[in-house]
FIKOLZA-1660 file (N, C-alpha, C; in steps of 0.1 Angstrom, whole numbers, plus 5000, padded with zeros to 4 digits):
% residues 101
   i   px   py   pz ch aa at
   1 5406 4389 3017  A  M  N
   1 5420 4399 3009  A  M CA
   1 5426 4384 3002  A  M  C
   2 5435 4390 2993  A  R  N
   2 5436 4379 2978  A  R CA
   2 5449 4382 2983  A  R  C
   3 5462 4367 2979  A  F  N
   3 5472 4368 2982  A  F CA
   3 5479 4364 2970  A  F  C
   4 5492 4366 2969  A  V  N
   4 5504 4361 2955  A  V CA
   4 5504 4348 2958  A  V  C
   5 5501 4342 2945  A  G  N
   5 5505 4329 2949  A  G CA
   5 5517 4322 2954  A  G  C
   6 5527 4329 2954  A  R  N
   6 5542 4325 2956  A  R CA
   6 5540 4323 2975  A  R  C
   7 5531 4336 2975  A  E  N
   7 5531 4328 2994  A  E CA
   7 5525 4317 2998  A  E  C
   8 5515 4317 2987  A  L  N
   8 5508 4300 2998  A  L CA
   8 5517 4287 2991  A  L  C
   9 5524 4288 2979  A  Q  N
   9 5526 4279 2969  A  Q CA
   9 5540 4276 2982  A  Q  C
  10 5547 4285 2987  A  A  N
  10 5559 4285 2994  A  A CA
  10 5556 4276 3004  A  A  C
  11 5545 4277 3016  A  L  N
  11 5541 4271 3026  A  L CA
  11 5537 4259 3023  A  L  C
  12 5530 4258 3013  A  E  N
  12 5524 4244 3006  A  E CA
  12 5538 4236 3005  A  E  C
  13 5546 4238 2997  A  D  N
  13 5563 4235 2995  A  D CA
  13 5564 4225 3010  A  D  C
  14 5567 4237 3013  A  A  N
  14 5575 4233 3030  A  A CA
  14 5565 4221 3037  A  A  C
  15 5554 4228 3035  A  Y  N
  15 5543 4214 3041  A  Y CA
  15 5546 4199 3034  A  Y  C
  16 5546 4202 3020  A  N  N
  16 5546 4186 3014  A  N CA
  16 5559 4180 3016  A  N  C
  17 5569 4184 3024  A  K  N
  17 5581 4179 3025  A  K CA
  17 5582 4167 3035  A  K  C
  18 5591 4157 3036  A  N  N
  18 5593 4150 3044  A  N CA
  18 5595 4151 3057  A  N  C
  19 5605 4158 3055  A  D  N
  19 5611 4163 3066  A  D CA
  19 5606 4174 3076  A  D  C
  20 5612 4178 3088  A  F  N
  20 5609 4192 3093  A  F CA
  20 5609 4203 3085  A  F  C
  21 5599 4211 3092  A  Q  N
  21 5601 4229 3080  A  Q CA
  21 5594 4233 3094  A  Q  C
  22 5597 4247 3091  A  M  N
  22 5592 4256 3102  A  M CA
  22 5588 4270 3089  A  M  C
  23 5586 4279 3090  A  A  N
  23 5585 4291 3084  A  A CA
  23 5579 4301 3092  A  A  C
  24 5587 4315 3095  A  V  N
  24 5586 4322 3100  A  V CA
  24 5579 4335 3087  A  V  C
  25 5567 4340 3094  A  I  N
  25 5558 4351 3090  A  I CA
  25 5557 4361 3096  A  I  C
  26 5562 4373 3088  A  Y  N
  26 5566 4386 3096  A  Y CA
  26 5563 4401 3088  A  Y  C
  27 5564 4409 3094  A  G  N
  27 5561 4419 3086  A  G CA
  27 5555 4431 3092  A  G  C
  28 5546 4443 3088  A  R  N
  28 5538 4449 3091  A  R CA
  28 5527 4452 3098  A  R  C
  29 5524 4453 3103  A  R  N
  29 5510 4451 3107  A  R CA
  29 5496 4452 3095  A  R  C
  30 5488 4443 3098  A  R  N
  30 5472 4448 3091  A  R CA
  30 5479 4445 3077  A  R  C
  31 5488 4438 3071  A  I  N
  31 5492 4434 3057  A  I CA
  31 5490 4415 3054  A  I  C
  32 5480 4407 3063  A  G  N
  32 5471 4396 3062  A  G CA
  32 5483 4385 3067  A  G  C
  33 5491 4387 3074  A  K  N
  33 5496 4375 3081  A  K CA
  33 5488 4367 3084  A  K  C
  34 5485 4369 3097  A  T  N
  34 5472 4364 3102  A  T CA
  34 5463 4353 3094  A  T  C
  35 5454 4360 3082  A  T  N
  35 5448 4354 3072  A  T CA
  35 5455 4342 3062  A  T  C
  36 5468 4347 3062  A  L  N
  36 5474 4338 3049  A  L CA
  36 5478 4323 3061  A  L  C
  37 5478 4327 3070  A  L  N
  37 5480 4318 3073  A  L CA
  37 5472 4302 3079  A  L  C
  38 5454 4313 3085  A  R  N
  38 5444 4308 3085  A  R CA
  38 5439 4300 3072  A  R  C
  39 5440 4306 3057  A  Q  N
  39 5440 4304 3044  A  Q CA
  39 5446 4287 3044  A  Q  C
  40 5459 4292 3045  A  F  N
  40 5470 4278 3045  A  F CA
  40 5465 4267 3053  A  F  C
  41 5461 4271 3069  A  C  N
  41 5457 4258 3075  A  C CA
  41 5442 4253 3069  A  C  C
  42 5437 4258 3062  A  Q  N
  42 5425 4251 3057  A  Q CA
  42 5425 4239 3054  A  Q  C
  43 5416 4229 3058  A  G  N
  43 5419 4210 3054  A  G CA
  43 5429 4206 3061  A  G  C
  44 5437 4213 3066  A  K  N
  44 5452 4203 3073  A  K CA
  44 5447 4204 3089  A  K  C
  45 5452 4198 3095  A  K  N
  45 5452 4193 3105  A  K CA
  45 5465 4202 3113  A  K  C
  46 5459 4210 3120  A  T  N
  46 5474 4220 3127  A  T CA
  46 5467 4227 3140  A  T  C
  47 5481 4227 3147  A  V  N
  47 5480 4236 3157  A  V CA
  47 5477 4251 3159  A  V  C
  48 5472 4261 3157  A  F  N
  48 5473 4272 3155  A  F CA
  48 5464 4280 3165  A  F  C
  49 5480 4290 3177  A  F  N
  49 5479 4295 3188  A  F CA
  49 5481 4306 3183  A  F  C
  50 5470 4316 3188  A  T  N
  50 5476 4330 3186  A  T CA
  50 5477 4334 3200  A  T  C
  51 5490 4343 3202  A  A  N
  51 5495 4343 3217  A  A CA
  51 5490 4356 3222  A  A  C
  52 5485 4361 3237  A  I  N
  52 5476 4370 3242  A  I CA
  52 5489 4379 3251  A  I  C
  53 5484 4391 3253  A  K  N
  53 5489 4400 3262  A  K CA
  53 5489 4395 3274  A  K  C
  54 5498 4387 3278  A  T  N
  54 5503 4380 3293  A  T CA
  54 5513 4377 3297  A  T  C
  55 5515 4367 3306  A  T  N
  55 5528 4363 3309  A  T CA
  55 5534 4352 3299  A  T  C
  56 5544 4348 3300  A  A  N
  56 5550 4339 3290  A  A CA
  56 5543 4328 3298  A  A  C
  57 5543 4323 3308  A  K  N
  57 5535 4309 3313  A  K CA
  57 5522 4310 3312  A  K  C
  58 5514 4321 3314  A  R  N
  58 5500 4321 3308  A  R CA
  58 5502 4318 3296  A  R  C
  59 5508 4322 3284  A  N  N
  59 5506 4319 3272  A  N CA
  59 5512 4302 3270  A  N  C
  60 5524 4298 3275  A  I  N
  60 5527 4284 3274  A  I CA
  60 5516 4274 3279  A  I  C
  61 5507 4278 3290  A  D  N
  61 5495 4270 3293  A  D CA
  61 5489 4270 3283  A  D  C
  62 5485 4280 3278  A  L  N
  62 5475 4283 3267  A  L CA
  62 5481 4274 3254  A  L  C
  63 5489 4277 3253  A  F  N
  63 5494 4270 3240  A  F CA
  63 5496 4257 3240  A  F  C
  64 5500 4254 3252  A  G  N
  64 5497 4235 3258  A  G CA
  64 5481 4231 3256  A  G  C
  65 5474 4238 3262  A  K  N
  65 5459 4232 3261  A  K CA
  65 5452 4234 3240  A  K  C
  66 5459 4245 3237  A  C  N
  66 5453 4242 3220  A  C CA
  66 5460 4235 3214  A  C  C
  67 5471 4228 3221  A  A  N
  67 5474 4217 3211  A  A CA
  67 5470 4204 3215  A  A  C
  68 5471 4203 3229  A  L  N
  68 5462 4194 3233  A  L CA
  68 5447 4191 3227  A  L  C
  69 5438 4204 3225  A  N  N
  69 5428 4201 3221  A  N CA
  69 5427 4200 3206  A  N  C
  70 5435 4206 3198  A  A  N
  70 5436 4200 3188  A  A CA
  70 5444 4189 3181  A  A  C
  71 5452 4182 3188  A  L  N
  71 5459 4166 3186  A  L CA
  71 5451 4156 3195  A  L  C
  72 5447 4158 3206  A  A  N
  72 5445 4142 3215  A  A CA
  72 5429 4156 3223  A  A  C
  73 5419 4155 3211  A  P  N
  73 5404 4164 3222  A  P CA
  73 5399 4149 3228  A  P  C
  74 5400 4141 3229  A  E  N
  74 5396 4130 3240  A  E CA
  74 5395 4131 3249  A  E  C
  75 5412 4137 3250  A  I  N
  75 5414 4137 3263  A  I CA
  75 5406 4148 3270  A  I  C
  76 5405 4159 3266  A  I  N
  76 5398 4170 3269  A  I CA
  76 5381 4169 3274  A  I  C
  77 5378 4161 3265  A  K  N
  77 5362 4158 3268  A  K CA
  77 5362 4148 3278  A  K  C
  78 5375 4136 3282  A  E  N
  78 5373 4132 3294  A  E CA
  78 5375 4138 3306  A  E  C
  79 5380 4146 3309  A  K  N
  79 5384 4162 3315  A  K CA
  79 5370 4166 3321  A  K  C
  80 5374 4172 3309  A  R  N
  80 5359 4186 3312  A  R CA
  80 5347 4180 3309  A  R  C
  81 5343 4171 3298  A  G  N
  81 5328 4168 3294  A  G CA
  81 5325 4172 3284  A  G  C
  82 5335 4186 3279  A  I  N
  82 5329 4194 3269  A  I CA
  82 5342 4196 3256  A  I  C
  83 5334 4198 3245  A  N  N
  83 5347 4203 3232  A  N CA
  83 5344 4217 3232  A  N  C
  84 5352 4225 3239  A  T  N
  84 5354 4237 3240  A  T CA
  84 5372 4241 3235  A  T  C
  85 5369 4250 3225  A  P  N
  85 5384 4252 3222  A  P CA
  85 5390 4263 3231  A  P  C
  86 5402 4261 3234  A  F  N
  86 5409 4270 3245  A  F CA
  86 5418 4280 3239  A  F  C
  87 5417 4281 3223  A  C  N
  87 5424 4291 3219  A  C CA
  87 5417 4307 3217  A  C  C
  88 5425 4315 3225  A  C  N
  88 5419 4326 3227  A  C CA
  88 5417 4337 3215  A  C  C
  89 5407 4345 3210  A  P  N
  89 5410 4352 3200  A  P CA
  89 5422 4366 3204  A  P  C
  90 5420 4372 3211  A  V  N
  90 5425 4386 3216  A  V CA
  90 5443 4384 3210  A  V  C
  91 5449 4388 3201  A  C  N
  91 5459 4385 3194  A  C CA
  91 5470 4394 3198  A  C  C
  92 5481 4392 3194  A  I  N
  92 5492 4399 3193  A  I CA
  92 5507 4394 3187  A  I  C
  93 5502 4380 3188  A  K  N
  93 5514 4371 3175  A  K CA
  93 5502 4360 3172  A  K  C
  94 5511 4355 3160  A  T  N
  94 5506 4338 3152  A  T CA
  94 5516 4333 3150  A  T  C
  95 5512 4318 3157  A  V  N
  95 5529 4309 3154  A  V CA
  95 5517 4300 3151  A  V  C
  96 5515 4290 3138  A  I  N
  96 5519 4275 3139  A  I CA
  96 5529 4266 3140  A  I  C
  97 5526 4256 3148  A  C  N
  97 5538 4253 3156  A  C CA
  97 5537 4236 3151  A  C  C
  98 5526 4229 3146  A  H  N
  98 5529 4216 3140  A  H CA
  98 5520 4211 3129  A  H  C
  99 5521 4204 3122  A  F  N
  99 5511 4200 3111  A  F CA
  99 5517 4184 3114  A  F  C
 100 5504 4178 3114  A  M  N
 100 5500 4167 3113  A  M CA
 100 5493 4159 3104  A  M  C
 101 5505 4156 3094  A  K  N
 101 5494 4149 3080  A  K CA
 101 5486 4138 3081  A  K  C
% end
């Protein structure tokens, strides 16, 4: 999928600012929102969480595990002895929640 330069550029501009930034990505289904975010995240340390169709409590738990896996994987290795990502591929929404430079 090919993106108009302004879409990626707007995300890059927000990412490169020294203060907190948040981007809301919305639109009709099947127009490339997730692909745009995945392309933007390449080469950056990010927490990329895709919610699943379940309870809010379960999604919050999965999000916490995904964030821990991205930001402190050594804790997961200690507790589980393996390095397995927790993020679930079945999606209804995509959220970029935190950038670490």
